[in-house]
matplotlib code that plots the C-alpha trace (Angstrom):
import matplotlib.pyplot as plt

x = [169.0, 170.8, 172.7, 171.1, 173.5, 175.2, 178.9, 180.9, 183.6, 186.6, 187.8, 191.3, 191.8, 195.3, 195.9, 195.4, 198.9, 200.3, 198.0, 197.4, 194.7, 196.0, 194.2, 194.1, 190.6, 190.3, 189.3, 191.8, 189.6, 192.5, 193.9, 193.6, 190.9, 192.2, 191.0, 192.5, 193.4, 194.9, 196.9, 198.1, 199.3, 201.1, 202.9, 203.7, 205.2, 207.7, 209.2, 211.9, 210.7, 207.4, 209.0, 211.5, 208.9, 206.4, 209.0, 209.8, 206.1, 205.4, 208.4, 207.1, 203.6, 205.0, 207.0, 203.9, 201.8, 204.4, 207.0, 208.0, 209.4, 211.9, 212.9, 213.5, 213.1, 209.6, 209.9, 206.2, 206.9, 210.6, 211.7, 214.6, 217.9, 219.4, 222.7, 222.7, 221.9, 223.2, 225.1, 226.8, 225.7, 226.4, 225.4, 221.6, 221.3, 222.2, 221.6, 222.5, 220.4, 218.5, 219.1, 216.6, 218.4, 215.9, 216.9, 216.8, 216.2, 213.3, 211.6, 211.9, 210.4, 207.4, 207.0, 206.3, 202.7, 201.9, 202.9, 201.2, 198.0, 197.8, 198.5, 195.8, 193.1, 193.9, 193.7, 190.4, 188.9, 190.2, 189.0, 185.5, 185.1, 186.9, 185.0, 181.6, 182.2, 183.9, 181.4, 178.3, 179.8, 181.1, 178.1, 175.1, 176.5, 174.5, 173.8, 175.1, 178.5, 178.6, 177.8, 180.1, 182.9, 182.8, 182.9, 185.9, 187.6, 187.2, 188.9, 191.5, 192.5, 193.4, 196.8, 196.0, 199.2, 198.3, 194.7, 196.0, 198.3, 195.4, 193.2, 195.8, 196.6, 193.0, 192.6, 195.9, 194.3, 193.0, 196.1, 195.8, 196.2, 192.5, 192.7, 195.7, 194.3, 191.0, 192.9, 194.9, 192.2, 189.4, 191.4, 193.3, 190.5, 189.8, 192.7, 191.1, 187.7, 189.1, 190.9, 187.7, 185.4, 187.6, 187.7, 183.9, 183.3, 185.2, 183.7, 180.1, 180.3, 180.9, 178.5, 177.6, 176.5, 174.2, 172.9, 172.2, 170.3, 168.3, 167.3, 165.9, 168.5, 168.3, 170.9, 172.3, 172.6, 174.5, 176.8, 177.7, 177.7, 179.2, 180.7, 182.4, 184.1, 185.5, 186.7, 188.4, 191.8, 193.3, 192.0, 193.9, 197.1, 196.8, 195.8, 199.0, 201.0, 198.9, 199.6, 203.2, 202.1, 199.9, 202.9, 205.0, 202.3, 202.1, 205.8, 205.8, 203.2, 204.9, 208.2, 206.6, 205.4, 201.7, 201.2, 201.1, 201.8, 205.2, 203.8, 203.0, 206.0, 206.4, 209.2, 208.3, 208.6, 211.9, 213.2, 212.0, 213.7, 216.9, 217.4, 218.8, 221.8, 222.4, 225.9, 227.2, 225.0, 223.6, 222.8, 219.7, 218.3, 219.7, 218.0, 214.4, 214.8, 216.1, 213.2, 210.7, 212.5, 212.5, 208.8, 207.8, 210.0, 208.6, 205.0, 205.9, 207.6, 204.6, 202.3, 204.4, 204.3, 200.6, 199.9, 201.9, 200.5, 196.9, 197.6, 197.3, 199.2, 202.1, 202.2, 202.3, 205.3, 207.4]
y = [95.2, 92.2, 92.4, 89.9, 90.7, 87.4, 87.2, 86.7, 84.2, 84.6, 81.4, 81.2, 78.9, 78.2, 78.8, 75.7, 75.8, 75.4, 72.5, 70.5, 67.8, 64.4, 61.0, 60.2, 59.0, 58.2, 54.7, 52.9, 51.4, 49.9, 48.0, 44.2, 42.8, 41.3, 38.8, 36.4, 33.8, 36.3, 37.9, 34.5, 33.5, 36.8, 36.3, 32.6, 33.0, 35.5, 32.9, 30.5, 27.8, 27.7, 26.9, 24.4, 22.4, 22.7, 21.2, 18.4, 17.6, 17.6, 15.2, 12.9, 12.9, 12.1, 9.2, 7.9, 8.1, 7.0, 4.9, 3.1, 6.4, 6.5, 2.9, 0.4, -2.4, -3.4, -5.1, -6.1, -8.5, -9.2, -11.6, -10.8, -12.7, -14.0, -14.1, -10.2, -10.2, -6.9, -6.2, -2.9, -0.5, -1.5, -0.7, -0.4, -0.7, 2.7, 2.0, -1.6, -4.5, -5.5, -8.7, -10.5, -9.4, -6.8, -3.5, -0.8, 2.0, 0.2, -0.5, 3.1, 4.3, 1.9, 2.3, 6.1, 5.4, 3.5, 6.4, 9.0, 6.9, 6.4, 10.1, 11.3, 8.8, 9.8, 13.5, 13.0, 11.2, 13.6, 16.6, 15.3, 14.3, 17.4, 19.8, 18.2, 18.1, 21.5, 23.3, 22.2, 22.5, 26.0, 27.4, 26.0, 26.1, 25.0, 21.3, 20.6, 22.1, 20.4, 16.9, 17.1, 18.7, 15.9, 13.3, 15.1, 15.2, 11.4, 10.7, 13.4, 11.8, 8.6, 8.8, 7.8, 5.8, 3.7, 3.3, 2.3, -0.3, -1.9, -1.8, -3.2, -6.0, -7.0, -6.8, -8.5, -10.7, -7.6, -5.4, -3.1, 0.5, 1.2, -0.6, 1.3, 4.6, 4.1, 3.0, 6.3, 8.7, 7.6, 8.9, 11.8, 14.2, 16.0, 18.5, 19.6, 19.9, 22.1, 24.5, 24.9, 25.3, 28.1, 29.9, 29.6, 31.0, 34.1, 34.4, 34.0, 37.3, 39.3, 41.9, 40.2, 37.1, 39.3, 40.9, 37.6, 36.4, 39.7, 39.1, 35.7, 33.5, 30.0, 28.8, 26.0, 28.4, 30.9, 28.1, 26.7, 29.9, 32.5, 31.0, 27.9, 29.5, 32.3, 29.8, 27.1, 28.8, 27.4, 23.9, 24.0, 24.9, 22.2, 19.6, 20.1, 19.6, 16.6, 14.9, 14.6, 13.2, 10.6, 9.4, 9.2, 7.2, 4.7, 4.2, 3.9, 1.2, -0.7, -0.4, -1.8, -4.8, -4.0, -1.9, -3.1, -6.7, -7.7, -8.2, -4.5, -2.3, 0.4, 2.5, 1.5, -2.2, -1.6, 0.2, -2.6, -5.3, -3.3, -2.5, -6.0, -5.3, -1.6, -2.4, -4.3, -2.8, 0.5, 1.7, -0.5, 1.5, 4.9, 5.2, 4.5, 6.6, 9.5, 9.1, 9.3, 12.3, 14.3, 13.6, 14.5, 17.6, 18.8, 18.7, 20.3, 23.2, 23.6, 23.6, 26.3, 28.5, 28.0, 28.8, 32.0, 33.1, 32.6, 34.6, 38.4, 39.0, 36.8, 38.6, 42.0, 41.0, 40.1]
z = [-1.2, -2.6, -5.8, -8.3, -11.1, -12.1, -11.6, -14.8, -14.8, -17.1, -18.8, -20.1, -23.0, -24.3, -28.0, -30.1, -31.4, -27.9, -26.9, -30.0, -29.9, -29.1, -29.4, -25.8, -25.7, -29.4, -30.3, -32.5, -35.1, -37.0, -33.9, -34.0, -31.6, -28.5, -25.9, -23.4, -26.0, -28.4, -25.7, -24.5, -28.0, -28.4, -25.1, -25.6, -29.1, -27.8, -25.4, -26.7, -24.3, -26.1, -29.4, -28.0, -26.0, -28.9, -31.3, -29.0, -28.4, -32.2, -32.7, -29.9, -31.4, -34.9, -33.4, -31.7, -34.8, -37.4, -35.7, -38.9, -40.3, -37.4, -37.1, -39.9, -37.3, -36.2, -32.8, -33.0, -35.9, -35.7, -32.9, -30.6, -31.0, -27.8, -29.5, -29.3, -25.6, -24.1, -27.3, -28.0, -30.6, -34.2, -37.7, -37.9, -34.1, -32.7, -29.0, -28.7, -27.5, -24.4, -22.4, -24.5, -27.7, -28.7, -30.4, -27.7, -30.2, -31.9, -28.6, -27.5, -30.8, -30.7, -27.0, -27.5, -28.7, -25.5, -23.2, -25.3, -25.6, -21.8, -21.2, -23.6, -22.3, -18.7, -19.5, -21.4, -18.4, -15.7, -17.8, -18.2, -14.6, -13.2, -15.4, -14.5, -10.8, -10.6, -12.8, -11.1, -7.6, -8.1, -10.0, -8.2, -4.7, -1.7, -1.2, -4.7, -3.9, -0.5, -2.0, -5.0, -2.9, -0.3, -3.1, -4.5, -1.1, -0.7, -4.1, -3.4, -0.1, -2.0, -3.8, -7.4, -7.7, -4.7, -6.0, -9.5, -7.9, -6.2, -9.3, -11.6, -9.1, -8.9, -12.7, -13.4, -16.1, -18.0, -18.2, -21.2, -22.1, -21.3, -18.0, -16.7, -18.1, -16.2, -13.0, -13.1, -14.4, -12.0, -9.0, -10.7, -11.5, -8.1, -8.6, -11.9, -10.2, -7.4, -9.8, -11.9, -8.9, -7.5, -10.9, -11.3, -7.9, -9.0, -12.5, -11.5, -9.5, -12.6, -13.8, -17.0, -15.1, -13.0, -16.1, -17.7, -14.7, -14.7, -18.3, -17.4, -19.1, -17.8, -15.3, -17.5, -20.4, -18.3, -17.1, -20.5, -22.5, -20.1, -17.0, -18.2, -21.3, -19.1, -16.4, -18.6, -19.0, -15.7, -16.6, -19.9, -18.1, -15.4, -18.1, -20.0, -16.8, -15.8, -19.1, -18.0, -14.7, -16.4, -18.5, -15.3, -13.5, -16.3, -16.3, -12.5, -12.5, -15.3, -13.5, -10.3, -12.3, -11.9, -15.1, -18.6, -19.4, -20.8, -24.3, -24.5, -25.3, -22.7, -21.4, -17.8, -18.8, -20.4, -17.4, -15.1, -17.1, -17.4, -13.7, -13.1, -15.4, -14.4, -13.2, -16.2, -19.1, -17.9, -21.4, -21.6, -18.6, -19.5, -23.0, -22.1, -19.0, -21.1, -23.5, -20.6, -19.1, -22.3, -22.9, -19.4, -19.4, -22.7, -21.5, -18.2, -20.0, -22.3, -19.3, -17.6, -20.7, -21.1, -17.5, -17.5, -20.9, -19.6, -16.4, -17.0, -13.7, -14.8, -18.1, -16.4, -14.3, -17.3]

ax = plt.figure().add_subplot(projection="3d")
ax.plot(x, y, z, "-o")
ax.set_aspect("equal")
plt.show()
């Protein structure tokens, strides 16, 4: 005969005073909300490089927007004096004169707006094209991905500097800030498209995307309201670095003589004109080159900081 009496189990509970309750699983209602952008800001503001590069970029933007505040001489209205050709620095002329007798400091100040304008137009164009191609290719897949990716591969295989040289040579009579920006931007967008496509391929596998599809949300709404906002962080990082590349590209084309016309003040034009006198008057080459280097270096530093701040793995390693 089997014993149906239930077995009793003794439970030992430690006294409360020995094991006080702790808020391990408690929700901290007073804690500030956090997301990717807030975490990135908290990480970036702790790095000195962020403040240094940010201060330099703000200074450069201020010079580009309000050059008259930084230079009492306006090279757009005041003619150069050949009697001051390759002159040394003097009162009111901090960096001396060019071979044509133009004030070096004034030309650097007023040439800042040209470089910044070209960089911003190029970045706007590459971002629009890169986001459009990368988003549709990565999200819809299939023949859409195959077609858009092959188009991107064609443009990616052509060096944008070489393509810009050809375009500017053909359109030599229409050289302007818009022309050189289009020449650079039309062939510089595939890298942005590739980065965004790879990120969208990762994001669209998330559970909340599957849930949205199960609820019957339209594909376009899912793309623009859920997938794209959660995939745009790498694009912002690469855009900041690409801005420096666009400025260098404009200076390179102007240095080669196929960029902006001589009537438009540009650091590349000044470097091109100063290279002939580098042995006897190197200062006319050094100062615009230094201005170009500082500007490019500032945007590269900011791009590195933004990229690390938006990358949770990089934040965890620090």
